[in-house]
C-alpha positions as CSV (number, residue, x, y, z in Angstrom):
1,W,109.0,119.8,205.3
2,A,111.4,119.0,202.5
3,T,110.7,115.2,202.8
4,L,107.0,115.8,202.7
5,K,107.4,118.0,199.6
6,I,109.4,115.4,197.8
7,Q,106.9,112.6,198.7
8,K,104.0,114.7,197.5
9,S,105.7,115.5,194.2
10,K,106.5,111.8,193.7
11,R,102.8,110.9,194.4
12,E,101.7,113.5,191.8
13,E,104.1,112.1,189.2
14,E,102.8,108.6,189.8
15,M,99.2,109.8,189.5
16,L,100.0,111.6,186.2
17,K,101.8,108.6,184.9
18,H,98.9,106.2,185.6
19,S,96.2,108.6,184.5
20,A,97.6,109.2,181.1
21,S,95.7,107.6,178.3
22,S,96.9,107.6,174.7
23,G,93.6,106.2,173.3
24,L,89.9,106.7,173.2
25,I,89.3,104.2,176.0
26,Q,91.1,104.3,179.3
27,R,92.3,100.8,180.3
28,D,94.1,99.5,183.4
29,D,97.5,97.8,183.1
30,S,96.4,94.2,183.9
31,S,96.6,90.8,182.3
32,L,93.8,88.8,180.8
33,E,94.0,86.2,183.6
34,K,93.8,88.9,186.3
35,E,90.8,90.6,184.8
36,I,88.8,87.3,184.4
37,G,89.9,86.3,187.9
38,E,88.4,89.5,189.3
39,L,85.1,88.8,187.5
40,R,84.9,85.2,188.9
41,R,86.0,86.0,192.4
42,N,82.5,86.5,193.8
43,R,80.8,84.3,191.3
44,P,80.3,80.6,191.9
45,R,81.6,78.4,189.1
46,S,79.5,75.5,187.8
47,G,80.9,72.0,188.3
48,V,80.0,71.2,184.7
49,G,82.6,72.0,182.1
50,G,86.2,73.2,182.2
51,A,87.8,76.5,183.1
52,F,85.5,78.5,180.7
53,A,82.3,80.0,182.2
54,F,79.3,81.3,180.3
55,S,79.7,84.7,181.9
56,D,83.1,85.0,180.1
57,V,81.2,85.8,176.9
58,F,80.4,89.3,178.3
59,Y,84.0,90.0,179.0
60,F,85.2,88.9,175.5
61,S,82.3,90.8,173.9
62,R,83.3,94.0,175.7
63,K,86.9,93.6,174.6
64,G,85.8,93.0,171.0
65,I,83.7,96.2,171.1
66,E,86.6,98.2,172.5
67,S,88.8,96.9,169.7
68,I,86.3,98.0,167.1
69,V,85.9,101.5,168.7
70,E,89.7,102.0,169.0
71,D,91.1,100.2,166.0
72,E,94.0,101.5,163.9
73,V,91.8,103.2,161.3
74,T,89.4,105.0,163.7
75,Q,92.3,106.6,165.6
76,R,93.6,108.2,162.4
77,F,90.5,110.5,162.3
78,S,91.1,112.1,165.7
79,S,93.8,114.5,166.9
80,E,97.2,113.0,167.6
81,E,98.0,112.5,171.3
82,L,100.8,114.7,172.5
83,V,103.6,113.5,174.8
84,S,103.9,116.9,176.5
85,W,101.5,119.8,176.7
86,N,102.1,122.7,174.3
87,L,100.0,125.2,176.3
88,L,97.2,124.9,173.7
89,T,94.0,122.9,173.9
90,R,94.5,119.5,175.5
91,T,93.6,116.3,173.6
92,N,93.6,114.2,176.7
93,N,90.6,114.8,179.0
94,N,92.4,113.2,182.0
95,F,94.4,116.4,182.4
96,H,92.7,119.6,183.5
97,Y,94.8,121.2,186.2
98,I,98.4,120.4,187.1
99,S,99.9,123.4,188.8
100,L,99.3,127.2,189.3
101,R,102.5,128.0,187.4
102,L,101.3,126.2,184.3
103,T,97.9,127.8,184.6
104,I,99.5,131.2,184.7
105,L,101.7,130.4,181.7
106,W,98.6,129.1,179.8
107,G,96.7,132.3,180.6
108,V,99.6,134.5,179.3
109,G,99.7,132.4,176.2
110,V,96.0,132.9,175.6
111,I,96.5,136.7,175.8
112,V,99.4,136.6,173.4
113,R,97.8,134.3,170.9
114,Y,94.3,135.9,170.8
115,G,95.3,139.5,171.6
116,I,98.4,139.9,169.5
117,L,98.9,137.1,167.0
118,L,95.3,136.6,165.9
119,P,94.6,140.2,164.7
120,L,97.9,140.2,162.8
121,R,97.3,136.8,161.2
122,I,93.8,137.8,160.2
123,M,95.1,140.9,158.5
124,L,97.8,139.0,156.6
125,T,95.4,136.4,155.5
126,F,92.9,139.0,154.2
127,I,95.8,140.7,152.3
128,G,96.9,137.4,150.8
129,L,93.4,136.4,149.6
130,S,92.6,139.9,148.3
131,W,95.8,140.1,146.3
132,L,95.1,136.5,145.0
133,V,91.7,137.6,143.6
134,I,92.9,141.0,142.3
135,G,96.2,139.7,140.9
136,T,94.8,136.6,139.1
137,T,91.9,138.7,137.7
138,M,94.4,141.2,136.2
139,V,96.7,138.5,134.8
140,G,93.6,136.8,133.3
141,F,93.1,139.7,130.8
142,L,96.5,139.0,129.2
143,P,96.7,136.8,126.1
144,N,98.0,133.3,126.5
145,C,101.8,133.5,126.4
146,R,104.9,132.8,128.4
147,I,104.7,136.2,130.2
148,K,101.2,135.3,131.4
149,D,102.3,131.9,132.7
150,W,105.2,133.5,134.5
151,L,103.1,136.3,136.1
152,S,100.4,133.8,137.0
153,E,102.9,131.6,138.9
154,L,104.4,134.6,140.5
155,V,101.1,135.9,141.8
156,H,100.0,132.5,143.1
157,V,103.3,131.9,144.9
158,M,103.3,135.4,146.4
159,C,99.8,135.1,147.7
160,Y,100.3,131.7,149.2
161,R,103.4,132.9,151.0
162,I,101.5,135.9,152.5
163,C,98.8,133.5,153.7
164,A,101.5,131.2,155.1
165,R,102.8,134.1,157.1
166,G,99.2,134.6,158.4
167,L,99.6,131.2,160.0
168,S,103.2,131.7,161.1
169,A,104.1,128.7,159.0
170,T,107.7,127.5,159.2
171,I,108.3,125.1,156.3
172,H,111.4,123.0,155.7
173,Y,111.7,121.7,152.1
174,H,114.1,118.8,151.4
175,D,115.5,117.4,148.2
176,R,114.3,120.2,146.0
177,E,116.0,118.7,143.0
178,N,113.0,116.3,142.9
179,K,110.4,119.1,142.7
180,P,107.4,118.3,140.4
181,K,107.9,119.5,136.8
182,K,105.4,120.6,134.2
183,G,103.4,117.8,132.6
184,G,103.6,115.7,135.8
185,I,101.3,114.7,138.6
186,C,102.2,115.6,142.2
187,V,100.7,113.2,144.8
188,A,100.9,113.8,148.6
189,N,99.5,112.6,151.9
190,H,96.6,114.7,153.1
191,T,96.3,116.2,156.6
192,S,94.7,119.6,156.2
193,P,93.3,122.0,153.6
194,I,96.4,124.1,154.1
195,D,98.4,121.3,152.5
196,V,97.8,123.2,149.2
197,M,99.3,126.4,150.6
198,I,102.3,124.5,152.1
199,L,103.2,123.0,148.7
200,A,102.3,126.1,146.6
201,N,104.8,128.1,148.7
202,D,107.6,126.5,146.8
203,G,106.2,126.5,143.3
204,G,103.1,126.6,141.1
205,Y,100.5,123.8,140.8
206,A,97.3,123.2,138.9
207,M,94.6,122.5,141.4
208,V,91.9,119.9,141.0
209,G,88.6,120.2,142.9
210,Q,84.9,120.8,142.9
211,V,83.2,124.1,142.0
212,H,82.1,126.0,145.1
213,G,79.9,129.0,145.8
214,G,80.3,132.0,148.0
215,L,83.8,133.3,148.8
216,M,85.5,130.1,147.7
217,G,83.7,130.3,144.4
218,V,85.0,133.9,143.9
219,V,88.5,132.8,144.6
220,Q,88.2,129.8,142.2
221,R,86.8,131.9,139.3
222,A,89.7,134.4,139.7
223,M,92.3,131.7,139.9
224,V,91.1,129.8,136.8
225,R,91.4,133.1,134.7
226,A,95.1,133.2,135.2
227,C,96.0,129.5,135.4
228,P,94.4,126.3,133.9
229,H,93.1,124.8,137.2
230,I,90.7,122.0,136.8
231,W,87.3,122.6,138.5
232,F,84.5,120.1,138.2
233,E,80.7,120.6,138.7
234,R,79.1,118.3,141.2
235,A,77.5,116.2,138.5
236,E,80.8,115.8,136.6
237,M,82.6,114.5,139.7
238,K,80.5,111.4,139.5
239,D,81.6,110.7,136.0
240,R,85.0,109.0,136.6
241,H,85.8,108.7,132.9
242,L,85.2,112.4,132.3
243,V,87.4,113.4,135.2
244,T,90.2,111.0,134.1
245,Q,90.0,112.3,130.5
246,R,90.3,116.0,131.6
247,L,93.3,115.2,133.8
248,R,94.9,113.2,131.0
249,N,94.5,116.1,128.6
250,H,96.2,118.4,131.1
251,V,99.1,116.0,131.7
252,N,99.7,115.6,127.9
253,D,100.4,119.3,127.6
254,K,104.0,119.7,128.8
255,N,103.6,123.5,129.1
256,K,101.0,123.3,131.9
257,L,101.8,123.2,135.6
258,P,101.9,119.9,137.4
259,I,98.6,118.7,138.8
260,L,98.4,118.5,142.6
261,I,96.3,115.5,143.9
262,F,95.7,114.1,147.3
263,P,94.8,110.4,146.6
264,E,93.5,109.7,150.1
265,G,90.5,111.8,149.5
266,T,90.2,112.8,153.1
267,C,92.2,114.4,155.9
268,I,94.3,112.0,158.2
269,N,95.8,113.1,161.5
270,N,99.4,113.0,160.1
271,T,100.4,109.8,161.9
272,S,99.8,107.5,159.0
273,V,99.0,107.2,155.3
274,M,95.7,105.5,154.3
275,M,94.6,103.8,151.1
276,F,95.3,105.8,147.9
277,K,92.5,105.8,145.3
278,K,93.6,104.3,142.1
279,G,92.0,107.0,139.8
280,S,95.1,109.3,140.1
281,F,97.3,106.5,138.9
282,E,95.3,105.6,135.8
283,I,96.1,108.9,134.1
284,G,99.6,108.0,133.0
285,G,102.6,110.2,133.0
286,I,105.2,110.8,135.7
287,I,104.2,110.7,139.4
288,Y,106.1,113.0,141.8
289,P,105.5,111.7,145.4
290,V,105.7,114.3,148.2
291,A,105.6,113.5,151.9
292,I,104.3,116.2,154.4
293,K,104.9,115.8,158.1
294,Y,103.6,118.4,160.6
295,D,105.1,119.0,164.1
296,P,102.1,118.9,166.5
297,L,104.2,120.5,169.3
298,F,103.4,124.0,168.0
299,G,99.9,123.5,166.6
300,D,97.7,120.7,165.4
301,A,97.2,121.1,161.6
302,F,94.8,118.1,161.3
303,W,91.3,119.1,160.2
304,N,88.6,116.9,161.9
305,S,85.8,117.9,159.5
306,G,83.2,115.9,161.5
307,K,84.0,118.0,164.6
308,Y,85.0,121.4,163.4
309,S,83.6,123.6,160.7
310,M,86.0,125.4,158.3
311,V,85.7,128.7,160.2
312,S,86.4,126.9,163.6
313,Y,89.3,125.1,162.1
314,L,90.9,128.3,160.7
315,L,90.4,130.0,164.1
316,R,92.3,127.1,165.7
317,M,95.1,127.4,163.2
318,M,95.4,131.2,163.7
319,T,95.5,130.9,167.5
320,S,98.2,128.2,167.5
321,W,101.8,129.0,168.2
322,A,102.9,128.2,164.7
323,I,102.5,125.7,161.9
324,V,105.8,123.8,161.6
325,C,106.2,121.1,158.9
326,N,108.7,119.3,156.8
327,V,108.2,118.6,153.1
328,W,110.2,115.9,151.2
329,Y,110.3,115.7,147.4
330,L,110.8,112.1,146.4
331,P,112.3,111.0,143.1
332,P,109.8,110.7,140.3
333,V,108.3,107.3,139.6
334,T,106.4,105.7,136.7
335,Q,104.2,102.7,136.4
336,Q,106.2,99.5,135.9
337,E,105.5,96.9,133.3
338,G,102.9,94.5,134.5
339,E,101.9,96.7,137.4
340,D,98.2,97.7,137.6
341,A,96.9,101.0,139.0
342,V,96.2,99.6,142.5
343,Q,99.7,98.2,142.9
344,F,101.2,101.4,141.6
345,A,99.2,103.4,144.1
346,N,100.3,101.2,147.0
347,R,103.9,101.4,145.9
348,V,103.8,105.2,145.9
349,K,101.9,105.2,149.2
350,S,104.7,103.1,150.8
351,L,107.4,105.5,149.6
352,I,105.6,108.5,151.1
353,A,104.9,106.7,154.4
354,R,108.6,105.6,154.7
355,Q,110.0,109.0,153.9
356,G,107.6,110.9,156.2
357,G,107.9,108.5,159.1
358,L,104.2,107.6,158.9
359,L,102.4,104.4,159.4
360,D,101.4,102.7,156.2
361,L,97.8,101.5,156.4
362,S,95.9,99.6,153.7
């Protein structure tokens, strides 16, 4: 009985090992010669020509299409593949059921996450957002002075920390002596909308973004009363020179909070850093690079906007075990002599990728 049990467990391990797929397309571990040989085995070869057969075109075409579907860039817009299961939603469809013990643990986890953690997190998030609107509105009535700036930063940081508790966020900050200072520009890699909350937990920033309606619009209007955030109308966002000029005017005032910008312009799955848009590096001033790296073992912070709405994404965040991440403040950098905006952006991108252990993509 023991021998049969051991043999069965070994067979299951082999099946799991061979069924694991780390990409979008499942492939067999075989060489090019072996695959072509299988195709030609039952197919007569013409006596004309060499080793190449016309039917090989279909094989190479299929391989080319697979490479296009699963290239380095496309994979960065899907959730990172986990080495081990974290008892949350699986990212690999080859795994559905492994054992009764794991199924029971997963069921208990669902009860804990949805029955206990979710209500508490929703309550904390509601308190944080409510206090953000109320606090910034009250501070907005004060005249412009140092006390107003101090109270504004205090309210913002307090509210973001309450919201971070609503996601059970555990954040480790490194090299705080390099934190962005007033009159500077903070640039960071972008994985999730909560990147703003992660960074604002450790200090105040001036946000840059488009004007929204609904609940988000209420929050934006309240925030801008207390702090000089930079909100653009949709028509203004298309005018690159107008955007650059408003950002430059903000940077030239050394009493204003540093601007927080995500030059990638979209969310990447936290395995790499993609091309930085040069607009953020044409403003001038001091650039403070920041690298953000999330731990997917406790929860996937990546927002796939093409697959999940904002509400669905927030629900996934609030039903995760926790949001664990590391933040590295890199030394400030400036544009070197003879270096254009594109080269400057690529240099900063490489610094962030190297510090965060991310793949540097062009």
